[in-house]
C-alpha positions as CSV (number, residue, x, y, z in Angstrom):
1,M,25.3,-46.1,-23.2
2,S,23.5,-47.5,-26.3
3,P,21.2,-45.4,-28.5
4,A,18.2,-47.4,-27.2
5,T,19.1,-46.5,-23.6
6,W,19.5,-42.8,-24.5
7,G,16.1,-43.0,-26.3
8,A,14.5,-44.6,-23.2
9,V,15.9,-41.9,-20.9
10,L,14.8,-39.0,-23.2
11,G,11.4,-40.6,-23.6
12,A,10.9,-41.0,-19.9
13,T,12.1,-37.4,-19.2
14,S,9.7,-36.0,-21.9
15,G,6.8,-38.1,-20.6
16,F,7.4,-36.9,-17.0
17,G,7.5,-33.3,-18.2
18,V,4.3,-33.6,-20.1
19,L,2.7,-35.3,-17.1
20,L,3.8,-32.3,-14.9
21,V,2.4,-29.8,-17.3
22,A,-0.9,-31.7,-17.7
23,R,-1.3,-31.9,-13.9
24,R,-0.7,-28.2,-13.6
25,V,-3.2,-27.3,-16.3
26,I,-5.8,-29.4,-14.6
27,A,-5.2,-27.6,-11.3
28,I,-5.4,-24.2,-13.1
29,R,-8.6,-25.0,-14.9
30,R,-10.3,-26.0,-11.6
31,P,-12.7,-23.1,-10.7
32,P,-11.5,-21.4,-7.5
33,L,-13.7,-20.7,-4.5
34,G,-14.2,-17.0,-5.3
35,P,-16.0,-17.2,-8.6
36,R,-18.3,-19.9,-7.2
37,V,-19.3,-17.9,-4.1
38,L,-19.2,-14.2,-5.3
39,P,-22.3,-14.4,-7.5
40,Y,-24.4,-15.1,-4.4
41,V,-22.8,-12.2,-2.5
42,R,-22.4,-9.7,-5.3
43,D,-23.6,-6.8,-3.2
44,L,-20.4,-7.0,-1.1
45,P,-17.7,-4.6,-2.0
46,Q,-14.6,-6.2,-3.5
47,A,-11.4,-6.0,-1.5
48,S,-8.6,-4.0,-3.1
49,G,-5.1,-3.0,-2.3
50,P,-2.3,-5.1,-0.9
51,V,-4.5,-7.0,1.5
52,R,-6.3,-8.8,-1.3
53,A,-4.8,-12.1,-2.3
54,A,-3.5,-12.6,-5.8
55,K,-5.9,-14.2,-8.3
56,A,-5.3,-17.7,-9.5
57,P,-3.5,-17.9,-12.8
58,S,-5.9,-18.0,-15.7
59,S,-3.6,-19.9,-18.2
60,A,-1.2,-22.7,-18.3
61,A,1.7,-20.3,-19.1
62,A,0.9,-18.2,-16.1
63,G,0.9,-21.3,-13.9
64,V,4.1,-22.7,-15.3
65,F,6.1,-19.4,-15.4
66,G,4.3,-17.7,-12.6
67,P,7.2,-17.7,-10.1
68,V,9.6,-16.2,-12.7
69,L,7.0,-13.6,-13.7
70,R,6.3,-12.7,-10.1
71,A,10.0,-12.3,-9.4
72,A,10.4,-10.1,-12.5
73,A,7.3,-8.0,-11.5
74,D,8.9,-7.4,-8.0
75,G,12.1,-6.2,-9.8
76,V,10.0,-3.8,-12.0
77,E,8.3,-2.5,-8.9
78,R,11.6,-1.9,-7.1
79,V,13.0,0.0,-10.2
80,L,9.9,2.0,-11.1
81,G,8.0,2.3,-7.9
82,G,4.9,4.4,-7.8
83,A,2.5,1.7,-6.4
84,P,0.0,4.2,-5.0
85,S,-0.3,6.0,-8.4
86,I,-0.8,2.7,-10.2
87,Q,-3.5,1.7,-7.7
88,R,-5.3,5.0,-8.2
89,R,-5.2,4.7,-11.9
90,L,-6.3,1.1,-11.9
91,R,-9.3,2.1,-9.8
92,R,-10.1,5.1,-12.1
93,A,-9.8,2.8,-15.1
94,G,-12.2,0.3,-13.6
95,I,-9.7,-2.5,-13.7
96,D,-10.1,-5.1,-11.0
97,K,-6.4,-5.9,-10.5
98,T,-3.7,-5.4,-7.9
99,V,-0.5,-3.5,-8.5
100,H,1.4,-6.8,-8.6
101,E,-0.8,-8.2,-11.3
102,F,-0.3,-5.0,-13.3
103,R,3.4,-5.3,-12.9
104,I,3.2,-8.9,-14.3
105,E,1.3,-7.5,-17.3
106,Q,4.1,-5.0,-17.8
107,V,6.7,-7.8,-17.7
108,L,4.7,-9.7,-20.3
109,W,4.5,-6.7,-22.6
110,G,8.3,-6.3,-22.2
111,L,8.9,-9.9,-23.0
112,I,6.7,-9.8,-26.1
113,A,8.6,-6.7,-27.3
114,F,11.9,-8.4,-26.5
115,G,10.9,-11.6,-28.4
116,V,9.8,-9.7,-31.5
117,V,13.0,-7.7,-31.7
118,A,15.1,-10.8,-30.9
119,A,13.4,-12.8,-33.6
120,Y,13.9,-10.0,-36.2
121,S,17.6,-9.8,-35.2
122,I,18.1,-13.5,-35.5
123,A,16.4,-13.7,-38.9
124,R,18.4,-10.8,-40.2
125,T,21.7,-12.3,-39.0
126,L,20.8,-15.7,-40.6
127,S,20.0,-14.0,-43.9
128,D,23.1,-11.8,-43.9
129,P,25.7,-12.5,-41.2
130,T,27.7,-9.3,-42.1
131,A,24.7,-7.0,-41.6
132,G,23.3,-5.8,-38.3
133,P,24.9,-4.1,-35.2
134,G,26.6,-7.3,-33.9
135,H,25.7,-9.4,-30.9
136,L,26.3,-6.8,-28.3
137,G,24.3,-4.2,-30.2
138,A,21.4,-6.6,-30.8
139,L,21.3,-7.5,-27.1
140,L,21.2,-3.8,-26.3
141,I,18.4,-3.2,-28.7
142,C,16.5,-6.1,-27.2
143,V,16.9,-4.6,-23.7
144,V,15.6,-1.3,-25.0
145,A,12.6,-3.1,-26.5
146,F,11.9,-4.8,-23.2
147,V,12.0,-1.4,-21.3
148,S,9.8,0.1,-24.0
149,G,7.2,-2.6,-23.7
150,V,7.1,-2.1,-19.9
151,L,6.6,1.6,-20.3
152,A,4.1,1.1,-23.1
153,R,1.8,-0.8,-20.7
154,D,1.9,2.1,-18.3
155,T,1.1,4.6,-21.0
156,W,-1.8,2.3,-22.1
157,L,-3.1,2.4,-18.6
158,S,-3.2,6.2,-18.7
159,S,-5.1,6.0,-22.0
160,Q,-7.6,3.6,-20.4
161,V,-8.1,6.0,-17.6
162,K,-8.8,9.0,-19.9
163,A,-11.2,6.9,-22.1
164,R,-13.2,5.8,-19.1
165,E,-13.4,9.3,-17.7
166,R,-14.7,10.5,-21.1
167,R,-17.4,7.9,-20.9
168,I,-18.3,8.9,-17.4
169,L,-18.6,12.6,-18.4
170,A,-20.9,11.5,-21.3
171,E,-23.1,9.4,-19.0
172,F,-23.2,11.8,-16.1
173,P,-26.0,14.1,-17.1
174,T,-28.4,11.2,-17.8
175,I,-27.5,9.4,-14.6
176,A,-28.0,12.6,-12.6
177,E,-31.4,13.3,-14.2
178,L,-32.5,9.7,-13.5
179,L,-31.5,10.1,-9.9
180,A,-33.3,13.4,-9.6
181,L,-36.5,12.0,-11.2
182,A,-36.5,9.0,-8.8
183,V,-35.9,11.2,-5.8
184,A,-38.6,13.7,-6.9
185,A,-41.0,10.7,-7.2
186,G,-40.7,10.0,-3.5
187,E,-37.9,7.4,-3.3
188,G,-35.1,7.6,-0.8
189,P,-31.5,8.1,-1.9
190,V,-30.6,4.4,-1.6
191,A,-33.8,3.2,-3.4
192,A,-33.2,5.8,-6.2
193,L,-29.6,4.7,-6.5
194,D,-30.6,1.1,-6.7
195,R,-33.2,1.8,-9.4
196,V,-30.7,3.8,-11.5
197,V,-28.0,1.2,-11.2
198,Q,-30.4,-1.6,-12.2
199,R,-31.6,0.3,-15.3
200,S,-28.3,1.7,-16.6
201,G,-25.0,0.4,-17.7
202,G,-21.7,2.1,-18.1
203,A,-18.6,3.3,-16.3
204,L,-20.4,5.7,-13.9
205,S,-23.1,3.1,-13.2
206,E,-20.3,0.7,-12.1
207,D,-19.0,3.3,-9.6
208,L,-22.5,3.9,-8.3
209,A,-22.9,0.1,-7.9
210,R,-19.8,0.0,-5.7
211,V,-21.3,2.9,-3.6
212,L,-24.6,1.0,-3.4
213,A,-22.8,-2.2,-2.3
214,A,-20.9,-0.2,0.4
215,V,-24.2,1.3,1.7
216,R,-25.9,-2.1,1.8
217,T,-23.1,-3.5,4.0
218,G,-23.7,-0.8,6.6
219,E,-21.6,2.2,5.5
220,P,-23.4,5.5,5.8
221,V,-24.6,7.1,2.5
222,G,-22.6,10.3,3.0
223,E,-19.4,8.4,3.7
224,A,-19.9,6.2,0.7
225,F,-20.3,9.2,-1.6
226,D,-17.3,10.9,0.1
227,E,-15.2,7.9,-0.8
228,L,-16.4,8.1,-4.4
229,A,-15.4,11.8,-4.4
230,A,-12.0,11.0,-3.1
231,S,-11.3,8.2,-5.5
232,T,-12.5,9.8,-8.7
233,G,-10.2,11.9,-10.9
234,L,-13.0,14.1,-12.3
235,P,-13.8,17.3,-10.5
236,L,-17.4,17.2,-11.8
237,V,-18.1,13.8,-10.4
238,S,-16.3,14.7,-7.2
239,R,-18.5,17.8,-6.8
240,F,-21.6,15.6,-7.5
241,A,-20.6,13.0,-4.9
242,Q,-19.9,15.7,-2.3
243,G,-23.1,17.5,-3.1
244,V,-25.1,14.3,-2.6
245,A,-23.3,13.5,0.7
246,I,-24.0,17.0,2.0
247,A,-27.6,16.9,0.9
248,V,-28.1,13.6,2.7
249,E,-26.4,14.7,5.9
250,R,-28.1,18.1,6.1
251,G,-31.5,17.3,4.6
252,T,-31.1,19.6,1.6
253,P,-33.6,18.8,-1.3
254,L,-31.7,16.2,-3.2
255,A,-33.6,16.5,-6.5
256,D,-32.6,20.2,-6.8
257,V,-29.0,19.4,-6.2
258,L,-29.0,16.6,-8.9
259,H,-30.8,18.8,-11.4
260,A,-28.2,21.6,-10.8
261,Q,-25.3,19.1,-11.1
262,A,-26.7,17.8,-14.5
263,G,-27.1,21.3,-15.8
264,D,-23.5,22.2,-14.7
265,V,-22.2,19.1,-16.6
266,R,-24.1,19.9,-19.8
267,E,-22.9,23.5,-19.6
268,A,-19.3,22.4,-19.1
269,G,-19.7,20.0,-22.1
270,R,-20.9,22.9,-24.3
271,R,-18.1,25.1,-23.1
272,E,-15.5,22.5,-23.8
273,L,-16.9,21.9,-27.3
274,I,-16.7,25.6,-28.1
275,E,-13.1,25.7,-26.7
276,V,-12.1,22.7,-28.8
277,A,-13.6,24.3,-31.9
278,A,-11.7,27.5,-31.3
279,R,-8.4,25.7,-30.9
280,R,-9.0,23.8,-34.1
281,E,-10.1,26.7,-36.2
282,V,-7.0,26.6,-38.3
283,L,-7.3,22.9,-38.9
284,M,-10.9,23.4,-39.9
285,M,-9.7,25.8,-42.6
286,V,-7.3,23.3,-44.2
287,P,-9.9,21.4,-46.2
288,V,-11.5,24.7,-47.2
289,V,-8.3,26.3,-48.4
290,F,-6.6,23.3,-50.0
291,L,-9.6,21.4,-51.3
292,I,-12.8,23.3,-51.7
293,L,-11.3,26.7,-52.8
294,P,-9.1,25.2,-55.6
295,V,-12.0,23.2,-56.9
296,T,-14.2,26.3,-56.9
297,V,-11.6,28.4,-58.7
298,M,-11.1,25.6,-61.3
299,F,-14.8,25.4,-62.0
300,A,-14.9,29.2,-62.3
301,F,-12.0,29.7,-64.7
302,W,-11.9,26.4,-66.6
303,P,-14.8,27.3,-69.1
304,G,-13.2,30.6,-69.8
305,L,-9.8,29.0,-70.5
306,I,-11.4,26.5,-72.9
307,G,-13.2,29.4,-74.6
308,L,-10.0,31.3,-75.1
309,R,-8.3,28.3,-76.6
310,L,-11.1,27.8,-79.1
311,T,-11.0,31.4,-80.0
312,V,-7.3,31.4,-80.6
313,S,-7.4,28.2,-82.6
Protein backbone atom coordinates (compact mmCIF):
# COMPACT_ATOMS: atom_id res chain seq x y z
CA MET A 1 0.00 0.00 0.00
CA SER A 2 1.15 3.50 -0.74
CA PRO A 3 1.81 6.12 1.97
CA ALA A 4 -1.31 8.02 0.85
CA THR A 5 -3.46 4.94 1.38
CA TRP A 6 -1.93 4.33 4.82
CA GLY A 7 -2.59 7.96 5.71
CA ALA A 8 -6.20 7.69 4.61
CA VAL A 9 -6.73 4.51 6.68
CA LEU A 10 -5.12 6.01 9.77
CA GLY A 11 -7.07 9.25 9.36
CA ALA A 12 -10.36 7.42 8.99
CA THR A 13 -9.60 5.27 12.04
CA SER A 14 -8.67 8.30 14.13
CA GLY A 15 -11.77 10.19 13.02
CA PHE A 16 -14.00 7.23 13.85
CA GLY A 17 -12.44 6.98 17.32
CA VAL A 18 -12.92 10.70 17.96
CA LEU A 19 -16.53 10.38 16.81
CA LEU A 20 -17.17 7.51 19.23
CA VAL A 21 -15.61 9.43 22.14
CA ALA A 22 -17.61 12.59 21.32
CA ARG A 23 -20.84 10.60 21.13
CA ARG A 24 -20.14 9.00 24.48
CA VAL A 25 -19.31 12.36 26.08
CA ILE A 26 -22.60 13.82 24.81
CA ALA A 27 -24.49 10.86 26.28
CA ILE A 28 -22.71 11.25 29.61
CA ARG A 29 -23.37 14.99 29.86
CA ARG A 30 -27.10 14.50 29.31
CA PRO A 31 -28.76 14.95 32.75
CA PRO A 32 -30.26 11.67 33.98
CA LEU A 33 -33.80 11.33 35.24
CA GLY A 34 -32.90 11.18 38.93
CA PRO A 35 -31.38 14.68 39.37
CA ARG A 36 -34.30 16.18 37.42
CA VAL A 37 -36.99 14.52 39.55
CA LEU A 38 -35.45 14.27 43.05
CA PRO A 39 -35.56 18.03 43.84
CA TYR A 40 -39.36 17.80 43.73
CA VAL A 41 -39.46 14.73 46.01
CA ARG A 42 -36.56 15.62 48.30
CA ASP A 43 -38.45 14.45 51.39
CA LEU A 44 -38.31 10.87 50.20
CA PRO A 45 -35.49 8.77 51.72
CA GLN A 46 -32.76 7.83 49.31
CA ALA A 47 -32.42 4.15 48.53
CA SER A 48 -29.20 2.54 49.64
CA GLY A 49 -27.57 -0.83 49.52
CA PRO A 50 -27.33 -3.34 46.71
CA VAL A 51 -30.88 -2.63 45.47
CA ARG A 52 -29.96 0.89 44.35
CA ALA A 53 -28.86 1.16 40.73
CA ALA A 54 -25.43 2.50 39.96
CA LYS A 55 -25.14 6.18 39.19
CA ALA A 56 -24.46 7.38 35.71
CA PRO A 57 -20.79 8.12 35.08
CA SER A 58 -19.88 11.71 35.78
CA SER A 59 -16.95 12.04 33.38
CA ALA A 60 -15.85 10.92 29.95
CA ALA A 61 -13.09 8.77 31.43
CA ALA A 62 -15.61 6.94 33.62
CA GLY A 63 -17.83 6.37 30.59
CA VAL A 64 -15.06 5.10 28.32
CA PHE A 65 -13.22 2.98 30.88
CA GLY A 66 -16.28 2.13 32.96
CA PRO A 67 -16.50 -1.60 32.10
CA VAL A 68 -12.81 -2.13 32.88
CA LEU A 69 -13.08 -0.22 36.16
CA ARG A 70 -16.18 -2.14 37.18
CA ALA A 71 -14.48 -5.45 36.46
CA ALA A 72 -11.45 -4.36 38.50
CA ALA A 73 -13.76 -3.23 41.31
CA ASP A 74 -15.39 -6.67 41.34
CA GLY A 75 -11.93 -8.21 41.60
CA VAL A 76 -11.04 -5.96 44.55
CA GLU A 77 -14.32 -6.89 46.24
CA ARG A 78 -13.60 -10.59 45.81
CA VAL A 79 -10.10 -10.21 47.26
CA LEU A 80 -10.83 -7.83 50.16
CA GLY A 81 -14.48 -8.51 50.95
CA GLY A 82 -16.11 -6.73 53.87
CA ALA A 83 -18.98 -5.14 51.94
CA PRO A 84 -21.23 -4.74 55.05
CA SER A 85 -18.44 -2.92 56.89
CA ILE A 86 -17.86 -0.62 53.92
CA GLN A 87 -21.59 0.11 53.69
CA ARG A 88 -21.78 1.00 57.39
CA ARG A 89 -18.76 3.28 57.20
CA LEU A 90 -20.07 4.99 54.07
CA ARG A 91 -23.31 5.74 55.85
CA ARG A 92 -21.54 6.94 58.99
CA ALA A 93 -19.33 9.18 56.85
CA GLY A 94 -22.38 10.66 55.10
CA ILE A 95 -21.20 9.52 51.65
CA ASP A 96 -24.03 8.72 49.26
CA LYS A 97 -22.31 5.91 47.37
CA THR A 98 -22.70 2.20 46.99
CA VAL A 99 -20.02 -0.30 47.88
CA HIS A 100 -19.35 -0.91 44.19
CA GLU A 101 -18.77 2.80 43.56
CA PHE A 102 -16.39 2.89 46.51
CA ARG A 103 -14.48 -0.08 45.09
CA ILE A 104 -14.15 1.82 41.79
CA GLU A 105 -12.63 4.74 43.73
CA GLN A 106 -10.19 2.32 45.34
CA VAL A 107 -9.17 1.06 41.90
CA LEU A 108 -8.67 4.63 40.70
CA TRP A 109 -6.47 5.43 43.70
CA GLY A 110 -4.45 2.29 43.01
CA LEU A 111 -4.07 3.17 39.33
CA ILE A 112 -2.89 6.68 40.20
CA ALA A 113 -0.26 5.28 42.58
CA PHE A 114 0.73 2.71 39.96
CA GLY A 115 1.08 5.42 37.28
CA VAL A 116 3.18 7.70 39.50
CA VAL A 117 5.59 4.91 40.44
CA ALA A 118 5.76 3.64 36.86
CA ALA A 119 6.50 7.13 35.51
CA TYR A 120 9.26 7.60 38.10
CA SER A 121 10.77 4.21 37.25
CA ILE A 122 10.72 4.93 33.51
CA ALA A 123 12.28 8.36 33.97
CA ARG A 124 15.00 6.91 36.18
CA THR A 125 15.72 4.13 33.69
CA LEU A 126 15.96 6.58 30.79
CA SER A 127 18.36 8.83 32.72
CA ASP A 128 20.58 5.98 33.92
CA PRO A 129 19.91 2.53 32.40
CA THR A 130 22.26 0.80 34.86
CA ALA A 131 20.45 2.17 37.92
CA GLY A 132 17.24 0.84 39.38
CA PRO A 133 16.05 -2.60 40.48
CA GLY A 134 15.48 -3.93 36.97
CA HIS A 135 12.30 -4.61 35.06
CA LEU A 136 10.99 -7.30 37.40
CA GLY A 137 11.76 -5.25 40.49
CA ALA A 138 10.14 -2.14 38.99
CA LEU A 139 7.01 -4.15 38.14
CA LEU A 140 6.87 -5.50 41.69
CA ILE A 141 7.20 -1.98 43.11
CA CYS A 142 4.36 -0.79 40.84
CA VAL A 143 2.14 -3.64 42.05
CA VAL A 144 2.94 -2.72 45.66
CA ALA A 145 2.05 0.90 44.85
CA PHE A 146 -1.29 -0.22 43.39
CA VAL A 147 -2.13 -2.22 46.52
CA SER A 148 -1.05 0.69 48.72
CA GLY A 149 -3.35 3.06 46.82
CA VAL A 150 -6.29 0.68 47.22
CA LEU A 151 -5.69 0.37 50.96
CA ALA A 152 -5.07 4.13 51.30
CA ARG A 153 -8.62 4.86 50.09
CA ASP A 154 -9.99 2.51 52.76
CA THR A 155 -7.91 4.26 55.42
CA TRP A 156 -9.12 7.64 54.19
CA LEU A 157 -12.72 6.43 54.53
CA SER A 158 -12.06 5.60 58.18
CA SER A 159 -10.59 9.08 58.65
CA GLN A 160 -13.71 10.60 57.06
CA VAL A 161 -15.90 8.65 59.48
CA LYS A 162 -13.94 9.88 62.50
CA ALA A 163 -13.98 13.49 61.28
CA ARG A 164 -17.75 13.41 60.73
CA GLU A 165 -18.34 11.84 64.13
CA ARG A 166 -16.30 14.61 65.76
CA ARG A 167 -18.48 17.18 64.00
CA ILE A 168 -21.61 15.37 65.19
CA LEU A 169 -20.41 15.44 68.79
CA ALA A 170 -19.66 19.15 68.50
CA GLU A 171 -23.13 19.87 67.08
CA PHE A 172 -25.11 17.54 69.32
CA PRO A 173 -25.61 19.75 72.43
CA THR A 174 -26.91 22.68 70.36
CA ILE A 175 -29.25 20.47 68.31
CA ALA A 176 -30.61 18.79 71.45
CA GLU A 177 -31.21 22.14 73.13
CA LEU A 178 -33.02 23.47 70.06
CA LEU A 179 -35.24 20.40 69.98
CA ALA A 180 -35.94 20.75 73.70
CA LEU A 181 -36.88 24.42 73.32
CA ALA A 182 -39.19 23.66 70.37
CA VAL A 183 -40.90 20.83 72.26
CA ALA A 184 -41.21 22.94 75.42
CA ALA A 185 -42.86 25.68 73.33
CA GLY A 186 -45.68 23.29 72.50
CA GLU A 187 -44.66 21.74 69.18
CA GLY A 188 -44.86 18.06 68.49
CA PRO A 189 -41.79 15.88 67.89
CA VAL A 190 -42.13 15.95 64.09
CA ALA A 191 -42.77 19.72 63.94
CA ALA A 192 -39.85 20.39 66.29
CA LEU A 193 -37.60 18.15 64.22
CA ASP A 194 -38.67 19.96 61.05
CA ARG A 195 -37.94 23.36 62.62
CA VAL A 196 -34.47 22.30 63.81
CA VAL A 197 -33.54 20.72 60.47
CA GLN A 198 -34.58 23.83 58.54
CA ARG A 199 -32.62 26.17 60.82
CA SER A 200 -29.43 24.17 61.23
CA GLY A 201 -26.78 22.68 59.02
CA GLY A 202 -24.20 20.04 59.67
CA ALA A 203 -23.59 16.32 59.91
CA LEU A 204 -26.14 15.66 62.66
CA SER A 205 -28.70 17.83 60.89
CA GLU A 206 -28.30 15.64 57.78
CA ASP A 207 -29.01 12.51 59.83
CA LEU A 208 -32.07 14.13 61.39
CA ALA A 209 -33.23 15.19 57.91
CA ARG A 210 -33.19 11.53 56.86
CA VAL A 211 -35.19 10.65 59.98
CA LEU A 212 -37.70 13.40 59.13
CA ALA A 213 -37.98 12.13 55.54
CA ALA A 214 -38.67 8.61 56.81
CA VAL A 215 -41.36 9.92 59.19
CA ARG A 216 -43.04 11.92 56.41
CA THR A 217 -43.25 8.83 54.23
CA GLY A 218 -45.26 6.98 56.88
CA GLU A 219 -42.67 5.38 59.16
CA PRO A 220 -43.44 5.76 62.90
CA VAL A 221 -41.31 8.27 64.79
CA GLY A 222 -40.02 5.67 67.23
CA GLU A 223 -38.93 3.29 64.48
CA ALA A 224 -37.21 6.10 62.56
CA PHE A 225 -35.17 7.05 65.62
CA ASP A 226 -34.47 3.40 66.37
CA GLU A 227 -33.00 3.08 62.88
CA LEU A 228 -30.83 6.14 63.54
CA ALA A 229 -29.64 4.57 66.79
CA ALA A 230 -28.77 1.33 64.99
CA SER A 231 -26.89 3.01 62.13
CA THR A 232 -24.80 5.51 64.08
CA GLY A 233 -21.43 4.59 65.51
CA LEU A 234 -21.58 7.05 68.43
CA PRO A 235 -22.96 5.77 71.76
CA LEU A 236 -24.14 9.26 72.76
CA VAL A 237 -26.19 9.74 69.59
CA SER A 238 -27.50 6.18 69.90
CA ARG A 239 -28.69 6.86 73.46
CA PHE A 240 -30.24 10.13 72.30
CA ALA A 241 -32.18 8.42 69.50
CA GLN A 242 -33.29 5.59 71.79
CA GLY A 243 -34.36 8.09 74.43
CA VAL A 244 -36.44 10.05 71.93
CA ALA A 245 -38.03 6.85 70.62
CA ILE A 246 -38.93 5.67 74.14
CA ALA A 247 -40.24 9.12 75.10
CA VAL A 248 -42.49 9.22 72.02
CA GLU A 249 -43.80 5.70 72.53
CA ARG A 250 -44.43 5.94 76.29
CA GLY A 251 -45.43 9.59 76.55
CA THR A 252 -42.45 10.69 78.66
CA PRO A 253 -41.84 14.49 78.69
CA LEU A 254 -39.56 14.87 75.71
CA ALA A 255 -38.09 18.26 76.71
CA ASP A 256 -36.64 16.84 79.93
CA VAL A 257 -35.10 13.94 78.03
CA LEU A 258 -33.46 16.26 75.48
CA HIS A 259 -32.12 18.63 78.17
CA ALA A 260 -30.64 15.65 80.03
CA GLN A 261 -29.07 14.30 76.83
CA ALA A 262 -27.48 17.69 76.03
CA GLY A 263 -26.12 17.94 79.57
CA ASP A 264 -24.65 14.42 79.33
CA VAL A 265 -22.88 15.31 76.05
CA ARG A 266 -21.42 18.51 77.49
CA GLU A 267 -20.22 16.66 80.58
CA ALA A 268 -18.69 13.93 78.40
CA GLY A 269 -16.92 16.60 76.34
CA ARG A 270 -15.46 18.23 79.47
CA ARG A 271 -14.36 14.85 80.79
CA GLU A 272 -12.70 13.95 77.49
CA LEU A 273 -10.89 17.31 77.44
CA ILE A 274 -9.54 16.69 80.95
CA GLU A 275 -8.42 13.18 79.98
CA VAL A 276 -6.67 14.45 76.84
CA ALA A 277 -4.90 17.13 78.87
CA ALA A 278 -3.77 14.53 81.41
CA ARG A 279 -2.43 12.25 78.67
CA ARG A 280 -0.52 15.12 77.05
CA GLU A 281 0.91 16.57 80.22
CA VAL A 282 4.43 15.52 79.29
CA LEU A 283 4.11 17.03 75.81
CA MET A 284 2.88 20.25 77.39
CA MET A 285 6.07 20.38 79.47
CA VAL A 286 8.34 20.18 76.40
CA PRO A 287 8.13 23.88 75.41
CA VAL A 288 8.47 24.89 79.07
CA VAL A 289 11.59 22.83 79.68
CA PHE A 290 13.34 23.26 76.34
CA LEU A 291 12.28 26.80 75.39
CA ILE A 292 10.98 28.97 78.21
CA LEU A 293 13.30 27.69 80.96
CA PRO A 294 16.57 28.13 78.98
CA VAL A 295 15.56 31.64 77.97
CA THR A 296 14.72 32.51 81.59
CA VAL A 297 18.04 31.15 82.82
CA MET A 298 19.92 33.06 80.13
CA PHE A 299 18.20 36.32 81.06
CA ALA A 300 19.02 35.69 84.73
CA PHE A 301 22.71 34.81 84.37
CA TRP A 302 23.75 36.77 81.26
CA PRO A 303 24.08 40.20 82.97
CA GLY A 304 26.15 38.67 85.77
CA LEU A 305 28.42 36.93 83.24
CA ILE A 306 28.95 40.22 81.39
CA GLY A 307 29.73 41.97 84.69
CA LEU A 308 32.36 39.35 85.60
CA ARG A 309 34.05 39.74 82.22
CA LEU A 310 34.20 43.52 82.63
CA THR A 311 35.63 43.15 86.13
CA VAL A 312 38.30 40.72 85.03
CA SER A 313 39.30 42.86 82.05
